C-alpha positions in Angstrom: 15.3 -28.0 -5.1 13.3 -26.5 -7.9 15.0 -25.5 -11.1 13.7 -23.2 -13.8 13.1 -26.0 -16.2 11.1 -28.1 -13.6 8.7 -25.2 -12.7 5.1 -25.5 -13.9 4.0 -22.9 -16.5 1.8 -21.2 -13.9 4.8 -20.7 -11.6 6.8 -19.1 -14.4 3.9 -16.8 -15.3 3.2 -15.7 -11.7 6.9 -15.1 -11.2 7.0 -13.0 -14.3 4.0 -11.0 -13.2 5.5 -10.4 -9.7 8.8 -9.4 -11.3 7.0 -6.9 -13.5 5.2 -5.5 -10.5 8.3 -5.2 -8.5 10.1 -3.5 -11.4 7.3 -1.0 -11.9 6.3 -2.3 -15.3 3.6 0.0 -16.6 0.9 -2.5 -17.6 1.0 -4.1 -14.2 0.7 -0.7 -12.5 -2.1 0.3 -14.8 -4.0 -2.9 -13.9 -3.6 -2.1 -10.2 -4.9 1.5 -10.9 -7.8 0.1 -12.9 -8.8 -2.2 -10.0 -9.1 0.9 -7.8 -11.0 3.1 -10.2 -14.4 4.2 -8.9 -14.2 2.1 -5.7 -14.7 5.2 -3.6 -17.9 6.2 -5.5 -19.1 2.6 -5.6 -18.5 2.1 -1.8 -21.1 4.8 -0.9 -18.8 5.9 1.9 -17.5 9.4 2.5 -13.8 9.8 1.6 -12.6 9.8 5.2 -14.4 6.7 6.1 -13.3 5.0 2.9 -9.6 5.6 3.6 -9.9 4.6 7.3 -11.5 1.3 6.2 -8.7 0.8 3.7 -6.2 1.4 6.5 -7.9 -1.2 8.7 -7.8 -3.6 5.7 -4.1 -3.0 5.2 -3.4 -3.8 8.8 -5.5 -6.9 8.7 -3.7 -8.3 5.6 -0.2 -7.1 6.6 0.0 -4.8 3.6 3.4 -3.9 2.3 5.1 -0.5 2.8 4.2 0.8 -0.7 0.5 0.2 0.0 0.8 2.3 3.1 2.6 5.0 1.2 -0.2 5.3 -1.3 -3.1 4.9 1.0 -1.8 7.2 3.8 -0.9 9.8 1.2 -4.4 9.7 -0.2 -5.9 9.6 3.3 -4.0 12.8 4.2 -5.4 14.5 1.1 -8.9 13.5 2.3 -8.2 15.2 5.6 -7.5 12.1 7.7 -5.6 13.1 10.9 -3.0 11.2 12.9 -5.6 10.9 15.7 -8.0 9.2 13.3 -5.3 6.8 12.2 -4.5 6.0 15.8 -8.2 5.4 16.4 -8.4 2.9 13.6 -5.3 1.1 15.0 -6.9 1.0 18.5 -10.1 -0.3 17.1 -8.6 -3.2 15.2 -6.0 -4.1 17.8 -8.2 -6.6 19.6 -9.0 -8.3 16.3 -5.6 -8.4 14.6 -3.3 -8.5 17.7 -0.3 -6.6 18.7 2.2 -8.3 16.4 0.1 -7.3 13.4 -0.1 -3.7 14.7 3.7 -3.5 15.2 4.2 -4.9 11.7 1.7 -2.3 10.3 3.5 0.5 12.1 6.8 -0.7 10.6 5.4 -1.0 7.1 3.9 2.5 7.4 7.3 3.9 8.4 9.0 2.1 5.6 6.5 3.5 3.2 7.3 7.0 4.4 10.9 6.1 4.0 10.2 5.2 0.3 8.6 8.6 -0.1 11.7 10.3 1.3 14.0 8.3 -0.9 12.0 9.2 -4.0 12.1 12.9 -3.0 15.9 12.7 -2.5 16.3 10.9 -5.9 14.5 13.9 -7.6 17.2 16.2 -6.3 16.9 19.8 -5.3 14.7 22.1 -7.4 16.6 24.7 -9.2 15.0 28.2 -8.9 15.3 30.4 -12.0 
């Protein structure tokens, strides 16, 4: 059993970073945003292809629900349709396998659930 005192400094640091990320600490979120700045332009892909490739990558790496929430939201803004999403999932299925696809579908649904919870937390808009 590992105690706090017996952990290496690297373990404490990485746990602190992960805790900050999970807690929505602003510098961590800003670092993530900075990692993604200009990647669309630098990729030389059109926006739809870019977001479809990102979706395929999320499936391949078993991305978490929050990543699906962000990327599917941006993909929808770029005009990606449900049919195109299904096409990506069909294309990667032979490579990643059905368990990874099922996990991806669950993570995407959980991501949508996060969006619904956030909308519910904001409460109803009051019309003047």
